[in-house]
C-alpha positions in Angstrom: -11.0 -15.5 6.2 -8.0 -17.9 6.8 -5.9 -15.9 4.3 -6.5 -12.6 6.2 -5.1 -14.3 9.3 -2.0 -15.3 7.4 -1.6 -11.8 5.9 -1.9 -10.4 9.4 1.2 -12.3 10.5 3.3 -12.2 7.4 2.3 -9.5 4.9 4.3 -9.2 1.7 4.6 -5.8 0.1 4.7 -5.0 -3.6 6.0 -1.5 -4.4 4.8 0.2 -7.5 6.1 3.6 -8.7 3.6 5.3 -11.0 6.1 8.1 -12.0 7.2 9.7 -8.8 10.2 12.0 -8.2 11.7 9.1 -6.2 11.4 10.9 -2.9 8.7 8.6 -1.7 10.4 5.6 -3.2 13.5 6.2 -1.2 11.5 6.6 1.9 9.6 3.3 1.3 12.8 1.4 0.7 14.3 3.0 3.8 11.4 1.8 5.8 12.2 -1.7 4.7 15.8 -1.6 5.8 17.1 -3.2 9.0 17.3 0.2 10.6 13.5 0.3 11.0 13.2 -3.5 11.1 9.9 -4.2 9.4 10.4 -7.9 9.8 9.5 -7.6 13.5 5.9 -7.2 12.1 6.5 -10.0 9.5 6.7 -7.4 6.7 8.8 -8.4 3.7 9.2 -7.1 0.1 7.6 -9.6 -2.3 9.5 -10.7 -5.4 6.4 -11.0 -7.5 3.0 -9.2 -7.7 1.3 -12.7 -7.7 2.7 -13.3 -4.1 2.0 -9.8 -2.8 -0.6 -9.0 -0.1 -0.2 -5.2 0.1 0.4 -2.9 -2.9 2.4 0.2 -1.9 1.9 2.9 -4.6 4.0 6.0 -4.9 3.8 8.9 -7.4 1.2 10.7 -9.3 -1.0 8.3 -11.3 -0.9 9.3 -14.9 -3.4 8.1 -17.5 -0.7 5.8 -18.9 0.3 4.3 -15.6 -3.3 3.9 -14.5 -3.8 1.0 -16.9 -0.7 -0.8 -15.6 -1.7 -0.1 -12.0 -5.1 -1.6 -12.5 -3.5 -4.7 -14.3 -1.1 -5.2 -11.4 -4.0 -4.9 -8.8 -6.0 -7.5 -10.7 -3.1 -9.9 -10.7 -2.8 -9.8 -6.9 -4.4 -12.7 -5.0 -7.4 -11.9 -2.8 -7.6 -10.4 -0.2 -5.5 -7.5 -1.3 -4.8 -4.2 0.2 -3.5 -0.8 -1.1 -1.5 1.9 0.6 -1.1 5.2 -1.2 2.2 6.8 -0.1 2.8 10.5 -0.4 0.8 13.5 -1.6 1.1 12.6 -5.3 -0.4 9.1 -4.8 -3.1 10.4 -2.4 -4.4 13.4 -4.4 -2.1 14.1 -7.3 0.1 16.4 -5.2 1.6 19.4 -7.1 0.5 17.7 -10.4 -3.3 17.7 -9.4 -5.4 19.2 -12.1 -2.9 18.4 -14.9 -4.4 16.9 -18.1 -2.4 13.7 -17.7 -2.8 13.1 -13.9 -5.6 11.1 -12.4 -5.5 13.0 -9.0 -5.0 10.0 -6.8 -4.7 6.2 -6.7 -8.3 5.9 -5.5 -9.5 7.0 -8.9 -8.2 3.8 -10.4 -8.2 1.2 -7.5 -9.6 1.1 -4.0 -7.2 2.4 -1.3 -7.2 1.1 2.3 -4.6 3.4 3.8 -3.2 6.9 3.0 0.3 8.1 4.1 0.4 11.9 3.8 3.6 13.9 3.2 6.0 15.0 0.5 7.8 12.7 1.0 6.5 10.9 4.2 9.0 9.7 6.7 9.8 6.0 6.9 8.3 5.8 10.4 4.9 7.1 8.9 5.0 4.4 6.2 5.7 1.7 8.7 3.0 3.0 11.0 0.5 2.9 8.1 1.4 -0.8 7.5 1.0 -1.6 11.2 -2.3 0.2 11.4 -3.6 -1.8 8.4 -2.5 -5.0 10.1 -4.3 -3.9 13.3 -7.4 -3.1 11.2 -7.3 -6.6 9.8 -6.9 -8.1 13.3 -9.9 -6.2 14.6 -12.0 -7.1 11.6 -11.1 -10.8 12.1 -12.1 -10.6 15.8 -15.5 -9.1 14.9 -16.1 -11.9 12.4 -15.1 -14.5 15.0 -17.5 -13.0 17.5 -20.4 -13.0 15.0 -19.6 -16.6 14.1 -19.8 -17.7 17.7 -23.2 -16.2 18.3 
């Protein structure tokens, strides 16, 4: 539980594009610029998957990229969290039903937070990260209350 406390104060993001049109990628990277100042929440972009806490996935997950996505997810240290950004990552978007598309990240790995939109605004992406951090804080408080009883 100590690691969750650390993540809550200083989460490192890892961004993975599964084959997007780059609309969501641009918005994710914009959300990480000084204009939106994600560092006020302790959020930074991780240089390595092995140091990441939150995996931010964009794009429609194809059958080929699903294998790589699962491998990256398995390489992350526990606890790990996933945010699906955009309509393609959430449900396959306009590519849903295609023979090569998995119709969402959750078909491959568990997803903790979804950010709808095509592409979603940087504010929405940052809001999802903050909501995930609040969710972790509330979960940690509940565990602390149970431990005291």
